[in-house]
C-alpha positions in Angstrom: 26.4 85.3 75.6 25.3 82.0 74.1 26.6 78.9 72.2 24.5 76.9 69.9 24.0 73.5 71.3 25.0 70.1 69.0 21.6 68.2 68.9 23.6 65.0 68.6 26.7 63.5 68.4 28.6 63.8 65.0 25.6 66.4 64.2 26.9 70.0 62.7 26.9 72.2 65.5 24.8 75.2 64.1 21.8 72.3 63.0 20.2 73.5 66.4 18.5 76.5 67.4 19.0 75.9 71.3 21.2 78.3 72.9 23.0 77.5 75.7 23.3 80.8 77.8 26.3 82.0 79.9 24.0 83.1 82.4 23.1 79.5 83.1 19.1 77.8 80.9 18.7 77.8 77.4 16.9 80.0 74.7 15.4 79.4 71.3 16.6 81.1 68.6 14.1 82.5 66.4 13.5 81.1 63.0 13.3 84.9 61.8 16.8 85.6 63.0 19.3 86.5 60.6 21.8 84.3 62.1 21.2 81.0 61.3 24.5 78.6 61.7 27.3 80.6 63.6 28.2 78.4 66.8 28.7 81.4 68.6 26.7 84.4 69.3 25.7 87.4 71.5 21.8 87.9 72.1 20.8 91.0 70.7 17.1 91.1 71.4 15.2 88.6 73.7 12.1 88.2 75.5 10.0 85.5 76.9 7.4 83.3 74.8 4.6 81.5 76.6 4.8 77.6 77.1 2.7 75.6 75.5 -0.6 74.3 76.9 1.5 70.8 77.7 4.1 72.8 79.4 3.9 75.7 81.9 7.4 76.6 81.6 8.1 79.9 79.2 11.5 80.0 77.7 13.6 82.9 76.5 13.3 83.0 72.7 16.0 85.4 70.9 14.9 87.3 68.2 18.0 89.2 67.0 22.0 88.1 67.7 24.9 88.7 66.2 27.8 86.1 65.1 30.7 86.4 67.3 33.8 84.3 68.3 35.2 82.7 71.2 38.8 84.3 70.9 37.2 88.1 70.7 35.8 87.6 74.5 39.4 86.9 75.6 40.6 90.2 73.9 37.3 92.3 75.1 37.0 90.3 78.6 40.3 88.6 79.7 39.3 89.0 83.2 36.1 86.9 83.1 37.6 84.2 81.0 39.0 81.6 83.3 41.1 78.3 82.5 39.6 75.6 85.0 40.8 71.8 84.9 38.3 69.0 85.6 39.0 66.0 87.2 36.0 63.1 87.2 36.4 59.1 88.4 35.2 56.5 85.6 34.5 53.0 87.8 34.3 51.4 84.2 37.6 52.3 83.3 38.6 52.5 86.8 40.7 55.7 85.6 40.6 59.7 86.4 39.4 61.3 83.5 41.2 64.7 83.6 39.8 67.9 80.9 41.3 71.6 81.0 38.5 73.8 79.9 38.4 77.8 79.1 35.1 79.3 80.2 33.6 82.4 80.3 30.4 82.4 83.0 29.1 79.3 82.4 30.1 78.9 78.5 32.8 76.5 78.1 34.4 78.2 75.2 37.2 75.4 74.9 37.9 71.8 76.4 40.8 69.4 76.1 42.7 66.3 77.6 44.5 68.3 80.9 48.0 67.6 80.9 50.8 68.0 83.8 48.8 70.8 85.2 46.4 68.1 86.3 48.6 66.2 87.8 48.0 67.1 91.8 44.3 67.0 91.7 44.4 63.7 89.5 46.8 62.3 91.9 44.1 63.3 94.8 41.5 61.7 93.3 43.5 58.5 92.2 44.8 58.1 96.2 40.9 58.5 97.2 39.9 55.5 95.0 42.7 53.6 95.4 42.2 54.0 99.4 38.3 52.8 99.4 39.4 49.7 97.5 42.2 48.7 99.9 45.8 50.0 99.2 47.4 46.3 99.6 45.5 45.3 96.1 48.1 47.8 94.6 50.8 47.8 97.2 52.5 44.4 97.8 50.1 42.6 100.1 51.7 41.0 103.0 54.8 43.3 102.9 52.4 46.4 103.1 50.1 44.8 105.7 53.0 43.8 108.0 54.8 47.4 107.7 51.2 49.0 108.3 50.7 46.7 111.9 54.2 47.2 112.7 54.2 50.8 112.8 50.2 50.6 114.1 51.9 49.0 117.2 55.0 51.5 117.7 52.3 54.3 117.9 49.8 52.8 120.3 52.6 51.0 122.3 55.1 53.7 122.8 53.6 57.3 121.3 56.7 58.7 122.4 59.1 56.7 120.7 56.8 57.4 117.6 56.8 60.8 117.9 60.3 61.4 118.1 61.1 59.0 115.4 57.9 60.3 113.2 56.2 57.5 113.0 52.5 57.3 112.0 50.6 55.0 111.3 49.5 54.2 108.1 46.1 55.5 108.4 44.1 57.2 105.4 44.9 60.4 107.4 48.7 59.6 106.9 49.0 57.1 103.9 47.2 59.8 101.7 49.6 62.1 101.4 52.3 59.5 100.7 50.1 58.5 98.3 49.5 61.7 96.9 53.0 62.3 96.1 53.8 59.0 95.1 50.9 58.8 92.6 51.7 62.2 90.7 51.5 61.7 87.1 49.4 58.2 87.1 45.6 58.3 86.0 44.8 54.7 86.5 44.5 51.4 88.8 46.7 50.2 86.2 49.1 52.3 86.4 49.1 51.8 90.2 49.2 47.7 89.7 52.6 48.0 87.3 54.5 50.4 89.7 56.2 49.7 92.7 54.0 51.5 94.9 55.3 49.7 97.8 58.7 50.8 97.3 56.9 54.0 96.4 55.5 54.3 99.7 58.5 53.2 101.7 60.9 55.9 100.1 57.8 58.3 100.8 58.3 57.3 104.6 62.2 57.8 104.7 65.1 55.6 105.0 65.7 56.8 108.6 62.7 56.6 109.7 62.6 52.4 108.5 65.7 52.0 110.1 64.4 53.1 113.5 61.0 50.9 112.9 63.4 48.3 112.3 65.2 49.2 116.1 61.7 49.2 117.2 59.6 46.4 115.7 62.0 44.3 114.0 60.6 42.0 111.9 62.7 39.3 112.6 64.5 38.7 116.0 67.7 36.3 116.0 67.9 33.6 119.0 70.6 32.6 121.1 71.5 29.8 118.4 71.5 31.6 115.6 68.4 31.0 114.7 66.1 34.0 112.9 62.6 34.0 113.7 59.7 36.3 111.8 58.3 38.3 114.7 54.2 38.8 114.1 52.4 42.3 114.8 48.7 42.1 114.3 46.3 44.4 115.6 44.8 43.9 119.3 47.5 41.1 120.2 51.1 41.5 121.5 54.0 40.6 119.2 54.6 37.1 119.3 57.0 34.3 117.8 57.3 30.7 117.3 60.2 28.1 117.4 61.2 24.7 118.8 61.6 24.7 122.6 65.2 23.6 121.7 65.8 26.8 119.7 65.6 28.6 123.3 67.9 26.5 125.2 71.0 28.5 127.0 68.8 31.5 127.3 66.9 32.7 129.7 65.8 36.1 129.2 62.8 36.5 126.6 63.6 38.6 123.5 62.1 42.2 123.7 60.7 45.0 121.2 60.0 48.6 121.6 63.8 49.4 123.1 63.4 46.6 125.5 59.7 47.6 126.8 57.4 44.8 125.2 58.4 41.3 126.2 57.3 39.2 122.9 54.9 36.3 123.4 56.8 33.3 123.2 55.3 29.9 121.4 57.2 27.2 122.3 57.1 24.1 119.8 57.7 20.3 120.4 59.2 18.9 117.1 55.9 18.4 115.8 55.7 22.0 115.5 52.8 22.4 117.9 52.6 24.7 121.0 54.4 23.1 124.4 54.0 26.7 126.0 53.2 29.8 125.5 54.9 32.4 127.6 56.3 35.5 127.5 58.8 34.9 131.2 61.6 32.1 129.4 63.2 32.2 132.6 60.0 31.2 134.8 58.9 28.8 132.5 62.2 27.4 132.9 62.6 27.3 136.3 58.8 26.4 137.1 57.4 24.6 133.9 59.8 22.8 131.8 60.6 19.7 134.4 56.9 18.5 133.8 57.1 19.3 130.3 60.1 17.5 129.8 58.9 14.4 131.4 56.2 14.6 128.8 58.4 15.3 126.0 60.7 12.8 126.3 58.5 10.1 126.2 57.1 11.1 123.0 60.1 12.2 121.4 63.1 9.3 122.9 65.4 10.6 120.0 65.4 14.2 121.0 67.6 15.6 123.8 65.8 16.7 126.7 68.6 18.2 129.1 68.1 18.9 133.1 69.5 22.3 132.9 67.9 24.1 129.3 69.5 27.4 130.6 73.0 25.8 130.2 72.7 23.7 127.4 73.4 24.1 123.9 70.6 24.6 121.1 70.7 23.0 117.8 72.0 24.5 114.8 69.7 26.1 112.6 67.8 24.5 109.9 68.2 25.0 106.2 66.0 27.0 104.8 62.3 25.2 103.6 62.4 22.6 106.2 59.7 22.6 109.3 60.9 24.1 112.7 
C-alpha cells in the first residue's frame, strides 16, 4: 500500500512518481507503470535498484501497481484502519493545533481539524505550556499568588489540618489537574487570557475548601477597634500584619491564625507609617517596651494620645479607605 507524494504545495497529487509506503520509507514508481496519476495504489511488483554514483543507498522501484481507493481499506481491513488524534504546540501562534487522522499502518488516509474529541489532550498540552510560562500571567496576578501562598502556608505549617480540609499547595502536581478541567475546550493562550481563570481555579478547589482556608489562613483580620488589616503570607516567612500602634490599644492578645496555633508578626507603626516595633508578643510589648517607646512618640508626635495603660485605652476609629495608616 502506498500514497503518491505531493511534490509541492498546491501541486497536483498525481504529479510525483515518489511513493510513501505504508511500512515506512519511500519508493519510485517506474516510468513504465500503467498507473500514472492515481494518488493511492498497491505495489504489485517491486524491487531494489542500485544507487547512483553519488549515493550508496538503494531505493525500491515499483514496476507494477494497481490503483485503489482509501475507502476500500476500511471495508477490507477494518481492524488495520485507526482514528488517531494528534496535538502539537505552535509557539508562534501560542495555541494547540489538534488534528484527527485516519491511518492505515503508517499512511494517513484522511486528516482534518479535531473537534471535541481532542479537548482532553489539548487541555493537557495547553496546561503544560501555561505552567511553563507561569499561571500568574493568566490567573489574576496578585490574587492568584496570594491564594497560592496561603495554601502553601497551611500545608507546610499544619499538614494535619490541611489533610483534613483537603487543602493542597498550588504546585504543578496539584494545579495541573485543576487547569486541565478548567481549560477543557480551550486551545490558546488568548482564550485563557479572555477567560476568568482565577475564578475557574477557585471553583475547581470548591467552596467548602476555600471557606476552611479562610478560617485557617484568613486574608484579613479585624483588630479590637474595628480596623480590618491584610494578612501577608510570604514563602519562608511567618505571616504578618501592619497597622498603627494605636490600633492595638485595648488589646493584649496577639492575633493568631491556623486555629490559634500561629501568632501573627505585628508591625506596630508610628504615625509616619514606619515600624516602631516588630513583635509576636503584644502583651510583652506593652509590659516591657511600650514605656520607652511612648517617651519617644510623645516627643515626636505630641498631638497624638499616648496613654499610660495602653491595654485599657480605646483605639481610634478606623480611618476612611484610601488614607494612610
